[in-house]
N, C-alpha and C positions, 0 to 999 in steps of 0.2 A: 513659369517665368519665360520659358523658351518655346512654348507651343505644346501641342499634345504629344503624348508618348505614342510610339508606333510599336505594333506587335512584331515579333520576329527577332532573330539574332542580330540583324543589322542595327536595330535600335535607333534612337534619336541622338544626334550629336549636338552637344552644347558647346559651341566654340566662341561664345561671347558676341557673335555678330548681331543678334537681336538686341542685346543691351546697348551696343554702340549705335544702332539705328534709333533707339529711343533717346539716348543722350544727345546725339548729333542733330536731331530734328527739334529746333528751338521751340516751335509752337507746341508740338506734341509733348515735349519734356516739361514745358511750363504748365500745361494742363495736368500732366501726371503729378507734378509737385503740388499744384493747387489742391488736387483731389486727395493726395496722401496727407498733406498738411492739415486739411479740414478733418480728415478721419482721426488724426492723432490729437488735434487741438480740442480736447474734451470740454474745456471751460470757455472756449471761443474767445480768448483774450488776445488772439493774434500772435501769441508766442508759445513755444513748447517748453514745458518744464522738463527736468531730468526724468521725472516719473512718466511723463507723456512720451518721451523719446525712447523709453525702454522697449516697447513693442517693435519699434523700428530697428533698434540694435539687435534684438532677438532674431528678427527676420534676416538681417544682414548676416548674422552668424550662421543661421540655418542655410542660407544661400551659399555661404563659403564652405559648408560641410562640417561646421563645428558641432560638438555635442551641446546639448541644452545648457544654458547658463546655470552655474552652480553644481554641475555634474563632473567637472574636471578642472583642477587647478591649472593644468597646462593651457587650457583654452580660455579660462576666465579672464586672464590678463588681456587677451585680444578684445573681449567684450568691453573691458575698461578703456582700452585704447580707442576703440571706435566711439564710445561715449565721449571721451575726452576730445576727439576730433570735432564733435558737434559743439561741445561746450568750451573748447579751448582750455579745458582743465580747471576753469574757474567760474565761467558764467553760469548763472542759475536758469536763465531763459535763453531761447534761441529764436530769432525771428525767421520769417520765410526765406529771405535772401540768404542768410547763413545756412539754413537747412538745405536749400537748393545747391549751394556751392559745395558743401561737404558731401551731400548725397551723390552729386555728379562725380566728384573725385573718387569716391569709394566704388561707384559703379564702373567707372573707366578702369580702375585698378582690377576689379573682378573680371572685366572683359579681357584685359590684357593677359591675366592669368589663364583664362579659359582658352584664349587663342594659342597660348604657349602649350598648355596641357588640356586639350579638349576632354570633356566627359561624355561618355556614351551611356544613354539610359537604355538598359536592356530589360525586356519583359520575358522572364524565364518561366515557361509554361509546360515544361516536360517534353516538348517535341524534340529538341536537340539532344536531350538525354536518351530518349528512346532510340534516336538515330545512331547515337554512339554505341549504345548497348547492343544493337542489332547490326552494327557495321563491321567491316572486315578487320579493323584495327583493334577491336575490343579486347580480344584474348591476349594479344602480344602486349598491349599497353597495361592491362591489369596484371599480367605476370610480372612486368617490370615494377609496377607499384607494389605488388605483393613482396617482391624481393627487398624493397626499401623499408617495409614495415617491421618495426621491432615491438613485439608484444610477447614478452617472456611468459610462457605457460598460458597464453591467452586463448580465448574461445574464438569461434568463427565471428561472433557478434563484435568482439573487440577489433578484429582485423577489418571488418566491414566499415565500422565507424572511422577507423584511421584512413581507410582507402577513400571513403566519401570526402574526407577532409582534403585529400590530395587532388580530387577532381577540380577542374576549373570551370569558369563561366562558359568558355568556348565549348566544353563538353556538355554544357547544359545544367551544371550544378551551381546553385547559389552558395555563397560562403557559409561553411558549416560552423564557423565560430560565432555566428549571429544567434543569439538566444531564441529569437522568434523562429528562425529556420529550424533549429534543433527541436523545439517543442511542438511545432506545427507540421513539420515535414518529415524530419529524420526519425524521431521517436515513434510516431504513428506507423511509419513504414516498417520499422523494426518489430513493432508489436503486432502488426496485423497479419503476420505470417501464420498459417495454420499449423506449420510443422515446428518441431523443437530442435531442428538441426543447428540453430544459431548458437546453442550452448555447448556443442560438441567441440572436442579438440580440433585445432585447425590443420588442414593440409592444403596444398595448392589447388588440388582438384575440387575439394569441398568448397573452398573459398570462391573459386570461379563460378560454380553452380549457384551457391547461395547469394553471392554478391549480385548476380544478374537478377535474381528474384526480387531482392530488396530494391535495387535500382529501378526496376519496373514499377514497384509500388511507390517509390519516391516520385517518379514521373507522373503517376496517377494523382498523387496529392498535389503536385505542382499544377496539373491541369485544372484541379478544383480550386486551388488557391495560388494563382501565379504570383511570383515574387519579382518585384522591381529592384534592379540593381544598378547603381551608378558605377560605371567601370572607367578607369582612366589608366593610360599607360604612357610612359615617357622614356625615350632613349637618350641617355647622356653620351654623346659621341665626340665631344670636344668642339663641335662646330660653333657653338655659342661663344666659346672662348676665342676661337680662331677669328670670328667676326670682330670681336672687341679688340683683339691685339692688332688686327690689320687696319684699324681706323684710329690714327694717333689722336685726333681731336676728341673722339668719344672716349678713348682710353684715359686721356689726361683728365677729362671732365669726371669720369667715373672714379678715378683715383683720388682726385681732390675732394669729391663728395664723400668717399669712403673714410678719409682721414680727418674730415672736418671736425668731428666730435671726439677724436682720439686725444687723450691727455698728452701734453707736450711739456718738457721742462723749460726753464727760463731761457735756454739757448735755442728753443724750438726743436729740440731732439725728441725722439720717440722711442720708447722701449719696445723691443721685438715681441714682448709678451702680448702686445695689442694687435699683432698680425692677424690672429684668428677673428678678432672683432672686426677689423677692417675688411677682411676677406668675406665675412658674412654680409657686410654692407655692399660689397662688390658683386655678390652672387647673382642677383637678378640681372645685372647688366651682362654677365658672362653665361647666362643660361644654366646656372648651377642651383641645386637645392641648398637651403641653409644647413650649416653644420649640425649634425645630430639627427637629420631627417632620414638619411639613407645610409645604411651601414657600409655598403660597397663604396659609396662616394667618400665617406669619412676615411676609409682605409687608403684610398687614392690620395686624398689631401694630406693625410698623415705621412705618407711616403714622400710626397713633394716637400713637406716641411723638413723631413729628415735629410733629404738630399741637399737642401739649402741651409742646413744648420739653423733653421728658423726658430727653434725652441730654446736657444741658449740664453735668452733674456737680456742680451746686450742692448745698450742704448745707441741709436744711430741717427744720422741726420735725416731730415724729411725725404730728400731725394733718394737716399740709400734705402729707406723704408719702402718707398714706392717701387724702386728697382727690384727689391726682394719679392714684393707682392706680384709684380709682373712675371718674375722668374717662376714663382710658385704656380701661377696660372699656366705658364708655358709647359712646365713639367706635367701638370695635371692633364693638359690638352694632349700631349704625346701619349700618356698612359691610356687615355680614353679613346684616342684614335686607334690604338693597337687592340684594346679590349673594351668596347662600348658597354655601358651598364644599362640594362633594361629594368625599369621599375613599373610594376602594375599594382593597382589597388582596386578593391571592390567593396562597396558598402551598400547594405540593404536600405532602400528608401521606404520608410514606414509611412503609410498614408491613412487618413489625413494627419497632418501635423497639427496637434492641438494648439501649440503655442503660436501658430502662424496668424499674423494679422494681415496677410496678403499685401504687405508693403511693396514687395518687388513684383507684383503682378500689375500689368497695365490696367488702368481703369477702363470700363466699357465705353 
């Protein structure tokens, strides 16, 4: 969708700019929509049924990094929401104009998300891992990792597996929680050693010697079968909240939008139990993740709620409700300015994607 992948640790940055170029060029986007609509309109009746829209929704989900539809309840509701965007929850068919409008909105939203949190596509081919293993910091870093590993009565093998899990993409190691990486890279490297030292009781010295051998074999397997990893990282330092709080017009607009769908009593008052719901609606404007997405951020927001007595369930006037929301944001901002939260994630990109109908690839 964003060009060809580049080799090397610098990788290719997906920042949404190519998506915006596509959407903002009216002629190119119109041709793009025509081509995709024709691909999806299997019965050529000039409208897309729910069934015909399903490949489009599957591709949008894949582009957003969601698991395949049907594999996770947590993400399946997002697929339903995307489909409802197209059908407005009731239509059975969608014409080309409606398809174009909704697709444009979804792509612009994706581009905004990528601009805020760019994704770097890394091709991990063993070179960085070999550089780390043969570099000056190898021994000190591995001694530090060894001291963190808890494997009661474990073997050298157990320690090596735990240590590989602690290596990062910066050190040239793809994520070890990925089943494909385990079965195609890690396990063959553990099994291909000619010696039986991996089953011996562990000591620091044995660990360092044997880990290096296994890591070199991992690098060899990565050279034969490079792993593509989508890497993203984001620092929450309070700057997004600061921008919002410093712009009264934007803040008022965001607060009004956040409480628009919050239940009110006959006097227009709101229960404080809806503060978290409203805060989740405010999160994108304040550069914050949704509640439940990042543990460290949840702890900061919980602390802010505590300081404002925001969990007492009392009913307050709308203006008081907005004031408390603003104070919670201010408290979170101060905490983040003092201790920023760095969040990084890595996911293995398995290619080719069988479910892909190339909806989000520009037509030739």
